[in-house]
A tleap script that builds the chain and sets N, CA, C and O, in Angstrom:
source leaprc.protein.ff14SB
mol = sequence {
  NMET LYS ARG PRO LYS PHE ARG ARG SER ILE
  SER LEU GLY THR VAL ASP GLN ILE LEU GLY
  LEU LEU THR MET ALA ALA SER TRP PHE GLU
  PRO SER GLU ARG VAL ARG ASP CYS ARG ASP
  PRO GLY ALA ASP ILE TYR LEU GLU LEU ALA
  LEU VAL ALA GLY ALA GLU VAL ILE VAL SER
  SER ASP ARG ASP LEU LEU SER MET ASP PRO
  TRP ARG ASP THR GLY ILE ILE THR ALA ARG
  ALA PHE LEU GLU ARG ILE GLY SER PRO CALA
}
set mol.1.N position { -11.403 9.439 -5.378 }
set mol.1.CA position { -11.982 8.864 -6.567 }
set mol.1.C position { -13.202 9.682 -6.836 }
set mol.1.O position { -13.593 9.709 -8.003 }
set mol.2.N position { -13.893 10.387 -5.887 }
set mol.2.CA position { -15.005 11.088 -6.102 }
set mol.2.C position { -14.591 12.450 -6.365 }
set mol.2.O position { -15.536 13.239 -6.352 }
set mol.3.N position { -13.437 12.967 -6.604 }
set mol.3.CA position { -13.013 14.330 -6.767 }
set mol.3.C position { -13.543 14.651 -8.253 }
set mol.3.O position { -13.652 13.748 -9.082 }
set mol.4.N position { -13.841 15.881 -8.517 }
set mol.4.CA position { -14.410 16.237 -9.854 }
set mol.4.C position { -13.352 16.014 -11.006 }
set mol.4.O position { -13.731 16.017 -12.177 }
set mol.5.N position { -12.152 15.838 -10.706 }
set mol.5.CA position { -11.052 15.546 -11.837 }
set mol.5.C position { -11.288 14.108 -12.406 }
set mol.5.O position { -11.005 13.880 -13.583 }
set mol.6.N position { -11.808 13.119 -11.583 }
set mol.6.CA position { -11.809 11.851 -12.021 }
set mol.6.C position { -13.153 11.623 -12.681 }
set mol.6.O position { -13.257 10.650 -13.428 }
set mol.7.N position { -14.182 12.408 -12.487 }
set mol.7.CA position { -15.455 12.159 -13.261 }
set mol.7.C position { -15.447 12.207 -14.788 }
set mol.7.O position { -16.409 11.798 -15.438 }
set mol.8.N position { -14.238 12.764 -15.404 }
set mol.8.CA position { -14.063 12.570 -16.750 }
set mol.8.C position { -13.820 11.249 -17.113 }
set mol.8.O position { -14.243 10.847 -18.197 }
set mol.9.N position { -13.190 10.500 -16.353 }
set mol.9.CA position { -12.755 9.247 -16.645 }
set mol.9.C position { -13.666 8.026 -16.198 }
set mol.9.O position { -13.628 6.943 -16.781 }
set mol.10.N position { -14.383 8.260 -15.252 }
set mol.10.CA position { -15.099 7.104 -14.481 }
set mol.10.C position { -16.377 7.654 -13.941 }
set mol.10.O position { -16.458 8.743 -13.372 }
set mol.11.N position { -17.255 6.929 -14.129 }
set mol.11.CA position { -18.528 7.211 -13.666 }
set mol.11.C position { -18.854 7.064 -12.054 }
set mol.11.O position { -18.370 6.133 -11.412 }
set mol.12.N position { -19.584 7.907 -11.541 }
set mol.12.CA position { -19.767 7.898 -9.994 }
set mol.12.C position { -20.244 6.531 -9.603 }
set mol.12.O position { -19.879 6.028 -8.540 }
set mol.13.N position { -21.064 5.907 -10.447 }
set mol.13.CA position { -21.613 4.471 -10.102 }
set mol.13.C position { -20.356 3.465 -9.961 }
set mol.13.O position { -20.204 2.732 -8.984 }
set mol.14.N position { -19.505 3.524 -11.025 }
set mol.14.CA position { -18.147 2.641 -11.005 }
set mol.14.C position { -17.394 3.007 -9.697 }
set mol.14.O position { -16.969 2.093 -8.991 }
set mol.15.N position { -17.225 4.205 -9.371 }
set mol.15.CA position { -16.530 4.754 -8.295 }
set mol.15.C position { -17.012 4.003 -7.090 }
set mol.15.O position { -16.244 3.326 -6.406 }
set mol.16.N position { -18.337 4.134 -6.829 }
set mol.16.CA position { -18.901 3.586 -5.788 }
set mol.16.C position { -18.736 2.018 -5.736 }
set mol.16.O position { -18.504 1.526 -4.631 }
set mol.17.N position { -18.832 1.210 -6.807 }
set mol.17.CA position { -18.519 0.032 -6.748 }
set mol.17.C position { -17.076 -0.336 -6.440 }
set mol.17.O position { -16.810 -1.263 -5.674 }
set mol.18.N position { -16.132 0.410 -7.055 }
set mol.18.CA position { -14.682 0.130 -6.611 }
set mol.18.C position { -14.407 0.398 -5.111 }
set mol.18.O position { -13.702 -0.345 -4.429 }
set mol.19.N position { -14.965 1.419 -4.689 }
set mol.19.CA position { -14.808 1.726 -3.360 }
set mol.19.C position { -15.537 0.708 -2.459 }
set mol.19.O position { -15.056 0.345 -1.385 }
set mol.20.N position { -16.601 0.303 -2.890 }
set mol.20.CA position { -17.285 -0.844 -1.935 }
set mol.20.C position { -16.415 -2.157 -2.020 }
set mol.20.O position { -16.400 -2.931 -1.063 }
set mol.21.N position { -15.748 -2.389 -3.075 }
set mol.21.CA position { -14.829 -3.621 -3.173 }
set mol.21.C position { -13.685 -3.442 -2.313 }
set mol.21.O position { -13.292 -4.348 -1.578 }
set mol.22.N position { -13.114 -2.264 -2.379 }
set mol.22.CA position { -11.884 -1.994 -1.636 }
set mol.22.C position { -12.255 -1.953 -0.042 }
set mol.22.O position { -11.459 -2.392 0.788 }
set mol.23.N position { -13.413 -1.441 0.295 }
set mol.23.CA position { -13.788 -1.428 1.637 }
set mol.23.C position { -13.941 -2.886 2.305 }
set mol.23.O position { -13.714 -3.157 3.484 }
set mol.24.N position { -14.379 -3.774 1.287 }
set mol.24.CA position { -14.534 -5.091 1.775 }
set mol.24.C position { -13.237 -5.838 2.004 }
set mol.24.O position { -13.038 -6.596 2.954 }
set mol.25.N position { -12.398 -5.560 1.071 }
set mol.25.CA position { -11.017 -6.287 0.891 }
set mol.25.C position { -9.808 -5.629 1.803 }
set mol.25.O position { -8.766 -6.228 2.067 }
set mol.26.N position { -10.138 -4.257 2.250 }
set mol.26.CA position { -9.079 -3.663 2.948 }
set mol.26.C position { -8.803 -4.177 4.269 }
set mol.26.O position { -9.640 -4.853 4.868 }
set mol.27.N position { -7.528 -3.856 4.816 }
set mol.27.CA position { -7.127 -4.031 6.141 }
set mol.27.C position { -7.277 -2.740 6.783 }
set mol.27.O position { -6.777 -1.758 6.235 }
set mol.28.N position { -7.969 -2.610 7.990 }
set mol.28.CA position { -8.203 -1.488 8.494 }
set mol.28.C position { -7.259 -1.199 9.858 }
set mol.28.O position { -7.141 -2.049 10.741 }
set mol.29.N position { -6.649 0.023 9.904 }
set mol.29.CA position { -5.686 0.375 10.901 }
set mol.29.C position { -6.058 1.700 11.692 }
set mol.29.O position { -6.635 2.633 11.133 }
set mol.30.N position { -5.729 1.720 12.894 }
set mol.30.CA position { -5.697 3.000 13.569 }
set mol.30.C position { -4.380 3.440 14.056 }
set mol.30.O position { -3.650 2.725 14.742 }
set mol.31.N position { -4.076 4.723 13.655 }
set mol.31.CA position { -2.661 5.076 14.021 }
set mol.31.C position { -2.491 4.996 15.528 }
set mol.31.O position { -3.387 5.336 16.300 }
set mol.32.N position { -1.286 4.524 15.926 }
set mol.32.CA position { -0.893 4.292 17.254 }
set mol.32.C position { 0.344 5.296 17.648 }
set mol.32.O position { 0.794 5.367 18.791 }
set mol.33.N position { 0.765 5.964 16.676 }
set mol.33.CA position { 1.932 6.818 17.028 }
set mol.33.C position { 1.578 8.217 16.227 }
set mol.33.O position { 1.124 8.205 15.083 }
set mol.34.N position { 1.796 9.210 16.840 }
set mol.34.CA position { 1.681 10.612 16.238 }
set mol.34.C position { 2.981 10.846 15.441 }
set mol.34.O position { 4.095 10.668 15.934 }
set mol.35.N position { 2.758 11.265 14.150 }
set mol.35.CA position { 3.912 11.737 13.502 }
set mol.35.C position { 3.801 13.188 13.050 }
set mol.35.O position { 2.750 13.664 12.621 }
set mol.36.N position { 4.797 13.778 13.153 }
set mol.36.CA position { 4.900 15.313 12.613 }
set mol.36.C position { 6.086 15.419 11.556 }
set mol.36.O position { 6.828 16.395 11.663 }
set mol.37.N position { 6.279 14.670 10.734 }
set mol.37.CA position { 7.348 14.687 9.860 }
set mol.37.C position { 7.232 15.351 8.430 }
set mol.37.O position { 8.227 15.692 7.792 }
set mol.38.N position { 6.032 15.495 8.015 }
set mol.38.CA position { 5.727 15.926 6.578 }
set mol.38.C position { 5.617 17.663 6.814 }
set mol.38.O position { 5.100 18.187 7.801 }
set mol.39.N position { 6.160 18.302 5.797 }
set mol.39.CA position { 6.048 19.773 5.777 }
set mol.39.C position { 4.572 20.194 5.632 }
set mol.39.O position { 4.236 21.348 5.897 }
set mol.40.N position { 3.573 19.144 5.157 }
set mol.40.CA position { 2.119 19.357 5.206 }
set mol.40.C position { 1.774 18.654 6.280 }
set mol.40.O position { 2.065 17.458 6.313 }
set mol.41.N position { 1.147 19.212 7.268 }
set mol.41.CA position { 0.771 18.400 8.469 }
set mol.41.C position { -0.513 17.719 8.174 }
set mol.41.O position { -0.860 16.830 8.952 }
set mol.42.N position { -1.340 18.037 7.065 }
set mol.42.CA position { -2.353 17.107 6.718 }
set mol.42.C position { -2.062 15.907 6.073 }
set mol.42.O position { -2.956 15.102 5.812 }
set mol.43.N position { -0.865 15.709 5.785 }
set mol.43.CA position { -0.482 14.404 5.158 }
set mol.43.C position { 0.208 13.410 6.176 }
set mol.43.O position { 0.538 12.266 5.863 }
set mol.44.N position { 0.397 13.989 7.472 }
set mol.44.CA position { 0.942 13.045 8.402 }
set mol.44.C position { 0.301 11.879 8.623 }
set mol.44.O position { 0.875 10.813 8.847 }
set mol.45.N position { -1.149 12.076 8.554 }
set mol.45.CA position { -1.941 10.769 8.634 }
set mol.45.C position { -1.571 9.575 7.854 }
set mol.45.O position { -1.688 8.447 8.333 }
set mol.46.N position { -1.098 9.809 6.585 }
set mol.46.CA position { -0.610 8.717 5.763 }
set mol.46.C position { 0.706 8.118 6.201 }
set mol.46.O position { 1.032 6.954 5.971 }
set mol.47.N position { 1.432 8.998 6.846 }
set mol.47.CA position { 2.660 8.361 7.453 }
set mol.47.C position { 2.201 7.465 8.633 }
set mol.47.O position { 2.564 6.302 8.807 }
set mol.48.N position { 1.410 8.123 9.365 }
set mol.48.CA position { 1.036 7.302 10.649 }
set mol.48.C position { 0.376 5.960 10.334 }
set mol.48.O position { 0.524 4.975 11.058 }
set mol.49.N position { -0.384 5.969 9.178 }
set mol.49.CA position { -0.966 4.618 8.907 }
set mol.49.C position { -0.031 3.732 8.284 }
set mol.49.O position { -0.109 2.517 8.462 }
set mol.50.N position { 0.875 4.274 7.542 }
set mol.50.CA position { 1.918 3.436 6.882 }
set mol.50.C position { 2.743 2.827 8.151 }
set mol.50.O position { 3.129 1.658 8.142 }
set mol.51.N position { 2.946 3.581 9.082 }
set mol.51.CA position { 3.812 3.091 10.224 }
set mol.51.C position { 3.110 1.959 11.050 }
set mol.51.O position { 3.738 0.950 11.373 }
set mol.52.N position { 1.888 2.131 11.362 }
set mol.52.CA position { 1.117 1.133 12.056 }
set mol.52.C position { 0.980 -0.102 11.228 }
set mol.52.O position { 1.106 -1.226 11.714 }
set mol.53.N position { 0.688 0.152 9.816 }
set mol.53.CA position { 0.385 -1.106 8.929 }
set mol.53.C position { 1.738 -1.727 8.520 }
set mol.53.O position { 1.694 -2.714 7.787 }
set mol.54.N position { 2.861 -1.280 8.895 }
set mol.54.CA position { 4.201 -1.887 8.402 }
set mol.54.C position { 4.270 -1.728 6.834 }
set mol.54.O position { 4.806 -2.597 6.146 }
set mol.55.N position { 3.759 -0.687 6.337 }
set mol.55.CA position { 3.779 -0.689 4.785 }
set mol.55.C position { 5.212 -0.595 4.334 }
set mol.55.O position { 6.104 -0.058 4.991 }
set mol.56.N position { 5.365 -1.202 3.077 }
set mol.56.CA position { 6.653 -1.070 2.442 }
set mol.56.C position { 6.671 0.130 1.577 }
set mol.56.O position { 7.711 0.750 1.356 }
set mol.57.N position { 5.588 0.437 1.117 }
set mol.57.CA position { 5.575 1.691 0.157 }
set mol.57.C position { 4.211 2.526 0.283 }
set mol.57.O position { 3.159 1.899 0.402 }
set mol.58.N position { 4.207 3.690 0.265 }
set mol.58.CA position { 3.037 4.670 0.073 }
set mol.58.C position { 3.080 5.045 -1.429 }
set mol.58.O position { 4.086 5.452 -2.010 }
set mol.59.N position { 1.856 4.857 -1.984 }
set mol.59.CA position { 1.564 5.359 -3.450 }
set mol.59.C position { 0.862 6.683 -3.264 }
set mol.59.O position { -0.225 6.754 -2.691 }
set mol.60.N position { 1.495 7.726 -3.753 }
set mol.60.CA position { 0.898 9.046 -3.626 }
set mol.60.C position { 1.290 9.887 -4.821 }
set mol.60.O position { 2.242 9.574 -5.535 }
set mol.61.N position { 0.447 11.096 -5.054 }
set mol.61.CA position { 0.794 12.169 -6.148 }
set mol.61.C position { 1.231 13.220 -5.282 }
set mol.61.O position { 1.805 14.154 -5.841 }
set mol.62.N position { 1.074 13.282 -3.924 }
set mol.62.CA position { 1.302 14.431 -3.031 }
set mol.62.C position { 3.013 14.742 -3.148 }
set mol.62.O position { 3.873 13.884 -2.950 }
set mol.63.N position { 3.223 15.882 -3.440 }
set mol.63.CA position { 4.583 16.279 -3.757 }
set mol.63.C position { 5.318 16.329 -2.340 }
set mol.63.O position { 6.478 15.927 -2.250 }
set mol.64.N position { 4.646 16.815 -1.267 }
set mol.64.CA position { 5.216 16.888 0.065 }
set mol.64.C position { 5.620 15.461 0.606 }
set mol.64.O position { 6.659 15.276 1.239 }
set mol.65.N position { 4.736 14.495 0.315 }
set mol.65.CA position { 5.085 13.117 0.608 }
set mol.65.C position { 6.202 12.480 -0.248 }
set mol.65.O position { 7.072 11.736 0.205 }
set mol.66.N position { 6.078 12.858 -1.540 }
set mol.66.CA position { 7.028 12.335 -2.480 }
set mol.66.C position { 8.463 12.747 -2.126 }
set mol.66.O position { 9.435 12.009 -2.288 }
set mol.67.N position { 8.511 14.012 -1.619 }
set mol.67.CA position { 9.885 14.545 -1.311 }
set mol.67.C position { 10.456 13.884 -0.163 }
set mol.67.O position { 11.637 14.094 0.111 }
set mol.68.N position { 9.761 13.121 0.530 }
set mol.68.CA position { 10.379 12.345 1.791 }
set mol.68.C position { 10.893 10.990 1.472 }
set mol.68.O position { 11.381 10.262 2.336 }
set mol.69.N position { 10.781 10.666 0.250 }
set mol.69.CA position { 11.238 9.217 -0.130 }
set mol.69.C position { 12.768 8.975 -0.047 }
set mol.69.O position { 13.596 9.676 -0.629 }
set mol.70.N position { 13.067 7.862 0.775 }
set mol.70.CA position { 12.206 7.065 1.528 }
set mol.70.C position { 12.015 7.633 2.940 }
set mol.70.O position { 12.850 8.401 3.417 }
set mol.71.N position { 10.963 7.272 3.580 }
set mol.71.CA position { 10.628 7.690 4.966 }
set mol.71.C position { 10.562 6.496 5.988 }
set mol.71.O position { 9.698 5.627 5.868 }
set mol.72.N position { 11.455 6.476 6.952 }
set mol.72.CA position { 11.476 5.382 7.954 }
set mol.72.C position { 11.507 4.013 7.121 }
set mol.72.O position { 10.651 3.184 7.431 }
set mol.73.N position { 12.289 3.732 6.228 }
set mol.73.CA position { 12.365 2.606 5.507 }
set mol.73.C position { 11.133 2.174 4.496 }
set mol.73.O position { 11.048 1.121 3.863 }
set mol.74.N position { 10.230 3.242 4.517 }
set mol.74.CA position { 8.938 3.093 3.588 }
set mol.74.C position { 9.144 3.916 2.354 }
set mol.74.O position { 9.283 5.133 2.475 }
set mol.75.N position { 9.174 3.356 1.199 }
set mol.75.CA position { 9.178 4.117 0.068 }
set mol.75.C position { 7.974 4.992 -0.187 }
set mol.75.O position { 6.869 4.685 0.260 }
set mol.76.N position { 8.186 6.094 -0.911 }
set mol.76.CA position { 7.057 6.818 -1.197 }
set mol.76.C position { 7.170 7.201 -2.630 }
set mol.76.O position { 8.133 7.869 -3.006 }
set mol.77.N position { 6.167 6.784 -3.512 }
set mol.77.CA position { 6.428 6.660 -5.013 }
set mol.77.C position { 5.082 6.946 -5.729 }
set mol.77.O position { 4.026 6.694 -5.150 }
set mol.78.N position { 5.098 7.369 -6.742 }
set mol.78.CA position { 3.939 7.693 -7.831 }
set mol.78.C position { 3.209 6.333 -8.206 }
set mol.78.O position { 3.773 5.239 -8.227 }
set mol.79.N position { 1.909 6.553 -8.490 }
set mol.79.CA position { 1.365 5.360 -9.035 }
set mol.79.C position { 2.050 4.792 -10.225 }
set mol.79.O position { 2.102 3.579 -10.425 }
set mol.80.N position { 2.548 5.631 -10.970 }
set mol.80.CA position { 3.248 5.118 -12.264 }
set mol.80.C position { 4.396 4.194 -11.854 }
set mol.80.O position { 4.528 3.036 -12.250 }
set mol.81.N position { 5.252 4.873 -10.973 }
set mol.81.CA position { 6.464 4.166 -10.479 }
set mol.81.C position { 5.929 2.734 -9.901 }
set mol.81.O position { 6.468 1.674 -10.218 }
set mol.82.N position { 4.806 2.820 -9.017 }
set mol.82.CA position { 4.357 1.485 -8.429 }
set mol.82.C position { 4.140 0.392 -9.530 }
set mol.82.O position { 4.595 -0.750 -9.465 }
set mol.83.N position { 3.350 0.924 -10.592 }
set mol.83.CA position { 3.008 0.067 -11.720 }
set mol.83.C position { 4.165 -0.493 -12.445 }
set mol.83.O position { 4.089 -1.627 -12.918 }
set mol.84.N position { 5.312 0.277 -12.574 }
set mol.84.CA position { 6.338 -0.042 -13.221 }
set mol.84.C position { 7.025 -1.212 -12.368 }
set mol.84.O position { 7.374 -2.278 -12.874 }
set mol.85.N position { 7.176 -0.892 -11.032 }
set mol.85.CA position { 7.875 -1.911 -10.020 }
set mol.85.C position { 7.120 -3.274 -10.169 }
set mol.85.O position { 7.713 -4.351 -10.233 }
set mol.86.N position { 5.714 -3.132 -10.220 }
set mol.86.CA position { 5.054 -4.657 -10.183 }
set mol.86.C position { 5.040 -5.198 -11.679 }
set mol.86.O position { 4.573 -6.321 -11.871 }
set mol.87.N position { 5.498 -4.502 -12.680 }
set mol.87.CA position { 5.484 -4.949 -13.988 }
set mol.87.C position { 4.099 -4.732 -14.744 }
set mol.87.O position { 3.881 -5.439 -15.729 }
set mol.88.N position { 3.156 -3.803 -14.345 }
set mol.88.CA position { 1.957 -3.593 -14.967 }
set mol.88.C position { 2.189 -2.371 -15.899 }
set mol.88.O position { 2.891 -1.424 -15.545 }
set mol.89.N position { 1.600 -2.431 -17.046 }
set mol.89.CA position { 1.512 -1.169 -18.027 }
set mol.89.C position { 1.000 -0.050 -17.346 }
set mol.89.O position { 0.020 -0.154 -16.609 }
set mol.90.N position { 1.688 1.191 -17.568 }
set mol.90.CA position { 1.178 2.382 -16.708 }
set mol.90.C position { 0.201 3.078 -17.720 }
set mol.90.O position { -0.413 4.092 -17.387 }
savepdb mol mol.pdb
quit
């Protein structure tokens, strides 16, 4: 959320507030199994975290991850698809 592309839509102060709230409400996990399944090795950490957390879905815009849907019974979908799934307007 602190990337320059988001600064057009949301102020840095608002980003800090959102990240603070998410930090307090989040569940924290440490990967317990190494994964080397994604064609982009930098994205494997997300698979490792999904695995240890027992995630039903990974929400991502990363094409390398999206191309793996589903992965080990975990869906990998875009934010738009996630919002459609939960019934929120995109």
